[in-house]
N, C-alpha and C positions, 0 to 999 in steps of 0.2 A: 513466581509471579511475573517476572519479566517475560518469560516464554509465553505465559497465558496472555499477557498484554499484546504480544506480537500476533499470536494465533487469532485472538479475538478481533484485532483490527483487520486482519485479512478476511476472517469469516464474515464480518458484517458487510464487507464489499460484495461477497458472494450472495448474501441474502438480499442486499440492496439491488444487485443485478437481477435476482429472481423476481423482485417486485416489478422491476421495469419490464422484464422479458415476458412476464405473464399478463401484462396489461393492468397491473394492480396499483400503479402509481398514484391513482386517485381513489383507491379503495377506501381510504379515509379522506374525504374531500376537503377537510379543513385541518387546522393545526393551532394550538396544541391539542385540542380535542379531536376525537376521531369523527364525531358528528357534532352538530350544533348543541346537542343535549347530552352527549355521552363521551367519556374519555376512552372507552373501549369500543371495539367493533360490535355491530348489532347483527342479528340473523338476516335482516333485510339486505345487508351489504354483501352477503354471500362469501365465497372463497376469496374474492379480491380484498375484501375488508380484513379477513383473517390474515392474509399474507402481508398486507401493509402494516397492520397493527403488530404482527409478530416481529417485523423488522424494527419497529419503534421500540418494542420491549427489549431488544438486544442492546439498545443504547444504555439501558439501566444495568445490564450485565457488565458492559464496558466500564461504567462508572464504579460499580462495586469492585471490579478488578483493580481499577486505578486507585481507589481509596485504600485497598489492601496493600498495594505496592507502596503507596506513599507512607502508610503506617510502618512498613518494614524498614524504609530507608530514613525516615525522619529522625530516628534516634542516632543515626550515624552521619548526620548532615555535615558535621565538622570534618570527619575523616574521609567521607566520600561525597563531597558536595556535587560532583557531576551526576551521581545517581539521584540525589535530591532534586536537582534542577530538572532533569529529564522526566522524572516521575510527576513533578509539579506541572510542567508544560503539557505533557500528555493528558493529565487529569483535567486541566483547564480546556484543552482542545476538544475534548469529547462533547461537553454541552454546547460549545460554540458550533461544532459540526452538526449537532442536533438542530440548532437554530437555522443553519443553512438548509438542512433537510426540510424544515418547516417552510422556509421561504420557497423551496422548489414546489411544494404543494400549493402554496398561496399564489404562485405565479403560473399555475396550471402547467407545471413541468416544463418551464422554459429551458430549452436545451443548453443555454449558456450557464444558467444557474445550476443545472444538473451536472454540467461539466466541472464547475467550481467545486461542487460537492465531492466529485471523484478526486480532484486535485488535492483537496484537503485530506481526504482519506489516505491518499498515497503519502502525503506528508507525515501523517500519524504513523503509518507503517514504517517509514524511514526512521522516525524518532524511536519507535519501539525496537527496531533492529539495533540502533545505537545503544539503547538501554541494555539489551541482552548482551551485546559485546562488552560493554563497560562493566557489567556485573562480573564477567569472567576475567577480563584483561586489565581492568583498572583505568586510570586516567590516560589521556593521550600524551604520548611523548613529543618532544620538540623536533625530532629528526625523522626523516623517511628512511625506510630500509632498502630503497631502490634508487637508482640514479634519476636525474631530472627528466630525461626523455621518457622514462617508463611512467613516472608520476604524471607527466603531461598527457601521455596516452590514456592513462586512467581517467583524468579529468575530461578528456575529449569523449571517451566512451560514456561517461556519466552525462555529459551534455546531450549526446545523441539518444541516450535512453530517455531523457526528459522530453526531447523533441518528438520521439516516437510516441510517447504516452499522450502528449498534447495533441498531436495530429490524429491519433487514434480516437481521442475524445471528440474532436470535431467530426471525424468520420462517422462515429456512432450517432452524433447529433444530427447527421444528415440522412441516416438510414431509417429502416422501417420500425425499429423498436423504440417507440416514443414513450412507452409506459402507460399510455392511454390513447384510445382511438381519436379523441378530440384534441390532443396536444400537438402544438406546432413543431415543425422541424426547423433547422437553421437555414435552409434554403440553398446550401452549398451543393456542388456537384459531387455526389457520393462516389461515383465510379472514378473520377479524377482523384479524389481524396484517398481512395483505397491504394492507388499507385503511389501517391505522395507519402502515404503512411509506411509503405514498404521500404522506401529509400533509406531513411535514417535507421531503420531496423537492420538492413543489410550492412550499413556502415558500422553500426554497433557490433555486429557479428564479426566483421573483419578486424576491428580494433581489439575485440576480445581474443581472437586467435593470436594476434600479436602479443597481447598480455600473457597468454598462456605459454607461448614459446619463450618469451623473455623470462618468465618466472622459472621455467624449467631449466633454462641455461644458467640462471643466476642461483639456482638451488635454494629457492625460497618456498619451503613446503607449505607454510600457512597460506601464502598468496596463491600457490598452485591449487590448493584445495578450494579456496574462495573463487578463483577464476574458473575452475572446473565446474563448480556449481552454477555459476553465472552462464557459462556456455551451454550447459544442459538445459537451463530454463529458456535460453534464447532459441535453441533448437525446438523445444516443445512449443514455444510461442509461435514460431514461424510455421510449424506444421499445422497447428490449430488455425492460425490466421489464413493460410492458403486454403485449408479445407473448408472453413466457413464461407470464404468468398466464393468458392466453386460450387458449394452446395446450397447457395441461396440464403446464407445467414441463419442457419437453424439456431433456435434459442439456446440449447444446451452448449453448443460450441461457442457462441457469443459470450455466455456466462463464464465458461472456462477461460476464455481469452481475457476477460476483465480481471478475473482473480490472478491469472498469470502475470498480468501487467504489474500488480502490486508485489508479487513474488519477485519479479524482475527488478523492481526498484529496491527491494530488500537485498537481493543478491549483489547488485551493483554497489550498494552501500557497504556491504560486508567486504567487498574487494578494496574499496578506498580506506576502510578502517584498518585493514591488515597491512596497508602500506606505511602506516605510522609505527614508530617504535613505542615501546611501553614507557610510561613514567616510572619513577622510583616507587616500588610497591608500598602501599599503605599498610601499616600494622593494625590488624583487627584482632579482637578477642577470638579465641579458638572456636567458640560457638557461632561466630559470624563469618567464618571463612567460607568462600564460595565452594559449593559442592561440585566435584568433578572438574575443577578448573584445569587440572593437568591434561585432561583429554580434549580440551577445546582449542 
């Protein structure tokens, strides 16, 4: 269920991107109804209504997953309070995110509200990543497994990942993919922002290489694995970013770039989680032990 939570949080970013990139952002022109008289899309709204309404339906899938996850952990809230809290926050965050999505429609897809919608989605992806990690590894330990300079480098990389995503949101808000032909742009210089967007991305790449070399030298296999995944995501994101810029921002590449931004946040979160030692293991009944924990 934890893995389903993470996958679904990333998937809804992809479908939300599809709404925007197909010009279906106002396929349902109001909220919470799809039209003034109907909660579902109507034939008159065409494919744009179907796409927008389909994305809204995925919110209910997320809610069902969150409820199931909560029911699994509520019985062990005393032994594993960290899982209980994470499941609760993620569950509460989903309807809140739905309300922000509704506000984007009611504000005619204001680019800053749309940007906030993406930031909150990224935050839920990060929390879902922590949930998956905690299911396998238990509570956070008090100590770090690496020296101070290495941990500081990790925090710096995390900071620049955040900056890269924020500037990327502003860049998208200035570009051609508004979600609807009548929606406003943020008025910023798109070409300048594309360059500014690349700088923190390259700084992140350089810091990640430092993290990989350091983890290899210190023989930290779990950290090496996490940083290796982060580096792979960064290379993919850079390739897609350069390609979409030179090809005139084709919709498919822009959508992939959006999804990879969330995967990037998840991978960076995994790196930072692996820098912490484990807490004293919690004793659980045999039928509640994590499956496959030794391989994670």
